[in-house]
Structure formats: structure tokens, C-alpha cells
C-alpha positions in Angstrom: -68.3 -104.8 -0.1 -66.1 -103.2 2.6 -68.0 -102.1 5.6 -68.7 -98.4 6.3 -66.2 -98.3 9.2 -63.4 -99.1 6.8 -64.3 -96.0 4.7 -62.3 -94.0 7.2 -58.7 -93.5 6.1 -55.5 -92.4 8.0 -54.9 -88.8 7.3 -51.3 -87.6 6.8 -51.7 -84.7 9.2 -48.0 -83.9 9.2 -48.2 -83.4 5.4 -51.2 -81.3 5.6 -49.7 -79.0 8.2 -46.5 -78.7 6.2 -48.5 -77.7 3.1 -50.3 -75.0 5.1 -47.0 -73.7 6.5 -45.7 -73.3 2.9 -47.2 -70.1 1.5 -48.7 -70.4 -2.0 -50.9 -67.3 -2.1 -48.5 -65.3 -4.4 -46.3 -68.1 -6.0 -46.6 -71.9 -5.9 -42.9 -72.4 -6.5 -42.1 -73.8 -3.0 -45.2 -75.9 -2.6 -44.7 -77.3 -6.1 -41.1 -78.5 -5.2 -42.5 -80.1 -2.0 -45.4 -81.9 -3.9 -43.0 -83.3 -6.5 -41.1 -85.1 -3.7 -44.3 -86.3 -2.2 -45.7 -87.6 -5.5 -42.5 -89.5 -6.2 -42.5 -91.1 -2.7 -46.1 -92.1 -3.3 -45.1 -93.9 -6.5 -46.2 -91.4 -9.1 -44.4 -90.5 -12.2 -44.5 -86.7 -12.4 -44.4 -84.3 -15.3 -44.0 -80.5 -14.6 -45.3 -78.0 -16.9 -44.1 -74.4 -16.6 -47.0 -71.9 -16.9 -45.0 -68.8 -15.7 -41.5 -68.4 -14.5 -41.3 -70.5 -11.2 -44.9 -71.6 -11.4 -45.5 -75.2 -12.5 -48.6 -77.3 -13.1 -47.9 -80.9 -12.0 -49.3 -84.0 -13.8 -48.9 -87.3 -12.0 -49.6 -90.8 -13.3 -49.6 -94.2 -11.3 -50.1 -97.7 -12.6 -50.3 -96.7 -16.3 -52.6 -99.0 -18.2 -53.4 -99.2 -21.9 -56.5 -101.4 -21.2 -58.4 -99.2 -18.8 -59.5 -95.6 -18.4 -58.1 -93.5 -15.6 -59.8 -91.6 -12.9 -58.3 -88.2 -12.5 -58.2 -86.3 -9.3 -57.8 -82.6 -9.3 -56.6 -80.1 -6.8 -55.0 -76.6 -7.0 -51.8 -75.6 -5.3 -52.5 -71.9 -4.6 -54.6 -70.2 -2.0 -56.1 -66.7 -1.8 -54.0 -64.2 0.2 -54.8 -63.8 3.9 -56.8 -60.9 5.1 -55.0 -58.2 7.1 -56.6 -59.2 10.4 -55.3 -62.8 10.2 -52.1 -62.6 12.2 -50.6 -66.0 11.6 -52.4 -67.8 8.8 -49.5 -70.1 7.9 -49.4 -71.7 11.4 -52.0 -74.5 11.6 -54.0 -74.8 14.8 -55.8 -78.0 15.7 -58.8 -77.7 18.0 -60.5 -81.1 18.4 -61.8 -82.0 15.0 -61.0 -78.7 13.4 -57.8 -77.7 11.7 -57.5 -73.9 11.2 -55.0 -72.5 8.7 -55.0 -70.7 5.3 -55.8 -73.2 2.5 -56.9 -76.0 4.9 -60.3 -76.0 3.4 -59.6 -74.5 0.0 -58.0 -76.8 -0.9 -54.9 -78.3 0.7 -57.1 -80.6 2.8 -58.7 -82.0 -0.2 -55.3 -82.5 -1.9 -54.0 -84.5 1.1 -57.2 -86.7 1.0 -56.4 -87.4 -2.6 -52.8 -88.3 -1.9 -53.6 -90.5 1.0 -56.3 -92.4 -1.1 -54.0 -92.9 -4.0 -50.8 -93.7 -2.0 -51.1 -97.6 -2.1 -53.6 -98.0 -4.8 -53.2 -100.5 -7.7 -55.7 -98.6 -9.9 -54.8 -96.6 -12.9 -55.0 -93.1 -11.5 -53.9 -89.5 -12.5 -53.5 -86.3 -10.6 -53.6 -82.8 -12.0 -52.4 -80.2 -9.5 -52.8 -76.7 -11.1 -51.6 -73.3 -10.3 -53.6 -70.0 -10.3 -57.1 -71.3 -9.7 -57.8 -68.5 -7.3 -57.0 -65.9 -10.0 -57.9 -66.5 -13.7 -57.3 -70.3 -14.0 -54.1 -69.8 -16.1 -52.9 -73.2 -15.0 -55.9 -75.1 -16.0 -56.2 -73.3 -19.4 -52.5 -73.9 -20.0 -52.9 -77.6 -19.3 -55.9 -78.0 -21.7 -54.2 -76.0 -24.5 -50.7 -77.5 -24.1 -51.1 -81.0 -22.6 -54.4 -82.3 -23.9 -53.0 -85.8 -24.5 -52.7 -86.3 -20.7 -56.5 -86.2 -20.4 -57.3 -88.3 -23.4 -57.7 -91.6 -21.5 -59.4 -90.1 -18.5 -63.1 -91.1 -17.9 -63.9 -89.1 -14.8 -62.4 -86.0 -13.1 -62.9 -85.8 -9.3 -62.3 -82.4 -7.8 -61.7 -82.3 -4.1 -62.7 -78.6 -3.8 -64.7 -77.6 -0.7 -68.3 -78.8 -0.6 -69.6 -75.5 0.8 -72.2 -77.0 3.0 -73.3 -79.8 0.7 -71.8 -82.5 2.9 -69.8 -85.5 2.0 -72.9 -86.9 0.3 -73.2 -83.9 -2.0 -71.8 -84.3 -5.5 -71.6 -81.3 -7.8 -72.2 -82.2 -11.4 -72.8 -78.7 -12.8 -71.7 -75.2 -12.2 -72.6 -71.8 -13.6 -70.1 -69.9 -15.7 -69.0 -66.4 -15.2 -68.5 -63.4 -17.5 -67.9 -59.6 -17.1 -69.4 -57.2 -19.6 -68.3 -53.5 -20.0 -71.2 -51.2 -20.7 -70.3 -47.7 -22.1 -72.6 -44.8 -21.9 -71.7 -41.8 -24.1 -73.6 -38.6 -23.3 -73.1 -35.0 -24.4 -71.3 -32.4 -22.2 -72.7 -29.0 -21.5 -72.3 -26.4 -18.8 -74.5 -27.1 -15.7 -76.4 -23.9 -16.4 -77.3 -25.3 -19.8 -78.0 -28.9 -18.6 -81.1 -29.1 -20.8 -78.8 -29.0 -23.8 -76.7 -31.9 -22.5 -77.2 -35.6 -22.5 -76.2 -36.7 -18.9 -74.3 -40.0 -19.1 -74.9 -40.6 -15.3 -78.7 -40.3 -16.0 -78.4 -42.8 -18.9 -76.5 -45.2 -16.8 -78.7 -44.9 -13.8 -81.8 -45.4 -15.8 -80.3 -48.5 -17.4 -79.1 -50.0 -14.1 -82.6 -49.5 -12.7 -84.2 -51.4 -15.6 -81.6 -54.1 -15.4 -82.2 -54.7 -11.7 -86.0 -54.6 -12.2 -85.8 -57.2 -14.9 -82.9 -59.4 -14.0 -85.0 -62.2 -12.3 -86.9 -62.8 -15.5 -84.4 -61.6 -18.1 -82.5 -64.7 -18.8 -83.6 -68.1 -20.0 -81.7 -70.0 -17.3 -82.9 -69.7 -13.6 -79.2 -70.1 -12.7 -78.2 -66.9 -14.7 -78.0 -63.8 -12.6 -76.2 -60.5 -13.0 -75.1 -57.4 -10.9 -73.3 -54.2 -11.5 -69.8 -54.6 -10.0 -68.3 -51.2 -10.9 -69.6 -47.8 -11.9 -67.2 -45.2 -13.2 -68.3 -41.6 -14.2 -67.4 -38.1 -13.3 -68.2 -34.6 -14.4 -65.5 -32.2 -15.2 -65.8 -28.9 -13.5 -69.3 -27.5 -13.8 -70.2 -29.7 -16.7 -72.7 -32.4 -17.2 -71.0 -35.8 -17.2 -70.5 -37.1 -20.7 -69.1 -40.6 -20.2 -69.9 -43.5 -17.8 -68.6 -47.0 -17.8 -70.2 -49.9 -15.9 -68.9 -53.4 -15.3 -71.7 -56.0 -15.1 -70.8 -59.5 -13.7 -73.0 -62.4 -14.8 -73.2 -65.8 -13.4 -74.1 -67.7 -16.5 -76.2 -70.9 -16.3 -75.1 -73.9 -18.2 -78.0 -73.5 -20.7 -77.0 -70.0 -21.5 -73.9 -68.8 -23.5 -71.9 -65.7 -23.1 -73.1 -64.6 -26.6 -76.7 -65.2 -25.6 -76.3 -63.2 -22.4 -74.7 -60.3 -24.3 -77.8 -60.2 -26.7 -80.2 -60.2 -23.7 -78.2 -57.4 -21.9 -78.3 -55.4 -25.2 -82.1 -55.9 -25.3 -82.6 -53.6 -22.3 -82.3 -50.6 -24.5 -81.8 -52.1 -28.0 -82.1 -48.8 -30.0 -80.0 -46.5 -27.8 -76.9 -45.6 -29.9 -75.3 -44.1 -26.9 -74.9 -47.5 -25.2 -72.2 -50.0 -26.2 -71.7 -53.5 -24.5 -68.8 -55.7 -24.9 -67.2 -58.6 -23.0 -64.3 -57.4 -20.9 -61.0 -58.6 -22.2 -58.9 -60.9 -20.0 -55.8 -63.1 -20.5 -57.7 -66.4 -20.2 -61.1 -67.3 -21.5 -64.0 -66.8 -19.1 -65.2 -70.0 -17.5 -68.4 -71.4 -19.1 -71.0 -73.2 -17.2 -71.5 -77.0 -17.5 -73.9 -79.8 -16.5 -73.5 -83.6 -16.7 -76.6 -85.7 -16.6 -74.5 -88.7 -15.5 -71.0 -89.7 -14.9 -68.9 -92.9 -14.8 -69.1 -95.0 -11.6 -72.1 -93.0 -10.5 -73.9 -96.1 -9.0 -70.7 -97.3 -7.2 -70.1 -93.7 -5.8 -73.6 -93.7 -4.5 -73.2 -97.0 -2.8 -69.9 -95.9 -1.3 -71.5 -92.6 0.0 -74.4 -94.5 1.5 -72.3 -97.0 3.4 -69.8 -94.4 4.6 -72.2 -91.6 5.7 -75.6 -93.3 6.1 -77.0 -90.8 3.5 -78.1 -91.0 0.0 -75.9 -89.4 -2.7 -77.2 -85.9 -3.4 -76.6 -84.6 -6.9 -76.2 -80.8 -6.9 -75.5 -77.7 -9.2 -73.6 -74.7 -7.9 -73.6 -71.0 -8.6 -69.9 -70.8 -8.6 -66.9 -71.2 -10.8 -63.4 -72.7 -10.7 -61.0 -74.8 -12.6 -63.7 -77.5 -12.7 -65.4 -75.4 -15.4 -62.3 -75.3 -17.5 -61.8 -79.0 -17.3 -65.4 -79.6 -18.2 -64.7 -78.0 -21.7 -62.8 -81.2 -22.4 -66.1 -83.1 -22.5 -65.0 -85.4 -19.7 -67.5 -85.6 -16.8 -66.4 -83.5 -13.8 -67.7 -84.0 -10.4 -66.8 -81.9 -7.2 -66.6 -84.1 -4.0 -65.0 -82.3 -1.2 -64.6 -82.0 2.7 -66.5 -80.1 5.2 -65.2 -76.9 6.6 -65.8 -73.2 6.7 -64.5 -69.6 6.3 -63.1 -70.2 2.8 -61.4 -66.9 1.5 -61.8 -65.5 5.1 -59.9 -65.3 8.3 -60.0 -68.4 10.4 -60.4 -70.8 7.5 -60.9 -74.4 8.8 -61.4 -77.9 7.7 -63.0 -80.9 9.5 -60.3 -83.6 9.9 -63.0 -86.3 10.3 -64.5 -85.3 6.9 -61.0 -85.5 5.4 -60.5 -89.0 6.7 -63.9 -90.0 5.6 -63.5 -88.5 2.1 -60.1 -90.1 1.6 -61.6 -93.5 2.6 -64.3 -93.1 0.1 -61.8 -92.2 -2.7 -59.7 -95.2 -1.7 -62.9 -97.5 -2.0 -63.6 -96.1 -5.4 -60.0 -96.8 -6.6 -60.3 -100.4 -5.3 -63.4 -100.8 -7.6 -61.6 -99.1 -10.5 
């Protein structure tokens, strides 16, 4: 087995800085063009899939084999938009071990770690680089719906998304899902002087929210399922009692719960109130369901690699968060998230640890030697 010292890898810092300098918060068109060139230089055959005009998923394959299963590395091309107080988010700044720049941690750093690890590999490896992860995962869902054959010989998906404090030894094997429900309250209007003749929709909604918040810690079957009210819309007209209120309730859905089951539970708060209607809020792509994998291919080898590289035991984790990992898990292929150290994701001053990227890339490279 290779010594732990060799688990460090050279990091293509020039490439990482170039990717950060290329904005991909609104459109991934420019960065997609750059990545196609890089992938070709690294020996991959590349397939582009247009999801929207000028926005392309990228599927890359190297060392195609009909005798073995592929490991697939996942990354997304897009970033969130910078906050107004970040004056120059596309100019990377290196301070010691830290690289500051939009997307450095989420997730252009992880993308470069993947590329560096697979540059000279002789293993059968695939890459899926998606668009729109930071929005509604239109890229991931489009890939699953229209290029499913690409995933058919994949035995393990490794996502290099940020580890959010779990460390390089932290392997995420499960995540919650996410859904938004619309709750409509229909009251009965009346002049404020005759409020006793009315049914106040704001009062109905306030009572429902109070009950929901009092019970939400014990309401659901999964300890990972939790909800909150994210929007409250209701207004009286003139000197009238408000007759209509609409809430949006966001629920992080544990893997053992389903959207249908959660809807039934929410409805049970006031099951006989005909003035309340609850529906899943429509959206262009499906909501992301939760998932959990008891085990995954190469688990023992990954544990060994982590131990030698970090001096720590592999830590299996579940997260209360969603992403394209959830979409890919619907394929039934084990998905793990194994990413770098950093901070300020989705915030001003986002940064990534260069040491962790080198270490992570080295561990990816060792795994590919084994595969």
C-alpha cells in the first residue's frame, strides 16, 4: 500500500484560479467551454447535453471497459451569485493555505481535485459535471431522464461537494430530502365592526402555525424530518376581516419519510377543518427525496485510504441538506459525498483549504489505483 505521504497530490492551482475567474453564477456557458478543453487534454472523451440554450451538462469517460464497473465523480459547474458586499468575487486571493474566491469551496475546488486525480489514471472512470445545482437541479434531472445509459455501468458515485465541517475523513452516505407545501386558509370576510360574523383567516393561520411549531419535534416519524414556515401572505381589504391567507411550509424530509407521508402528517394538525387546504407547491423539476445507503462499493478500501492519509478513522455521516446527490441517488447507485475543507459557502469571502484539496485529490487517486 502507498504510504500516507504519497496521498498528497499536486494541485492544478492555475486551473482552479482560472475556473474561479470565469463566472458561472448566471450561465455555465463559458466555463463549460473551458471544461470541455480541459477534459480532452486529460484524455477523456466528452459528451455534451444541452439542458437549456447555452447551458450544457458534460459527461466524460476515460479508459472505457466492458469488464469492470466505473467509479463516477460528480461536480457542478455553477455557483450561487455573489452577495452585494463582495466587491471582487471572481479574483482569487491566496493567503497561506487559503484560497478565497466565489466557488472555491462550492465546488470548483472539488472539481479540480477530481480532475487532478483522474488525469493520469488507468482506471475506468466517468465524470458528470452538471449545471443548475444551486437552483432546482435541472441539469441532474435532465441527465437522469435523458441519458440514463451513461450511469448503467457505474458502481459508485463520489461527489466532491464541500464537507461542511465533517473533515476529510467524513463520508456522507445519506441526506434529507426537501419539499415545500402550500397551505391555504379560507375565512369569511366581514366589516371590522361586525368581526364576530367573520371567520378571520389570519387567526386561523396563526393558530395552525402555533400548533405546528409546538408539535414539530414529535410530529414526524423520522428524527431528520423538520419543518418551518418560510412565507406568510395575508391582508385585509379596507376595514374588513381578512378572508384569505396562504403559507409556504418548507420541510427537510428524512430518508425514512416520503413527501406523501409528510403531507398526511401536516394535514393531521387540523384534519376536519374544511377551511384549510394543503398541497405540494408546483415546481419545474421534482423535489429532491432523501436517501441513505447502508454500505457502498470499496467502503473498506476508502476507510483504509482515509486512515493512512489523515490518521483518522472514516466517519460515516448523514446530512440535513439537499443537492444533486439526492437526484442521483434515485438511480439506486450508492452515492457518497467526500469533499474538501473550507468555509463561507454561499457567503462573502468563500474559501477553500489548498492542503485539503491536495489531500483529497491524492486519496481519490489512490482509490482509482485500486479500481
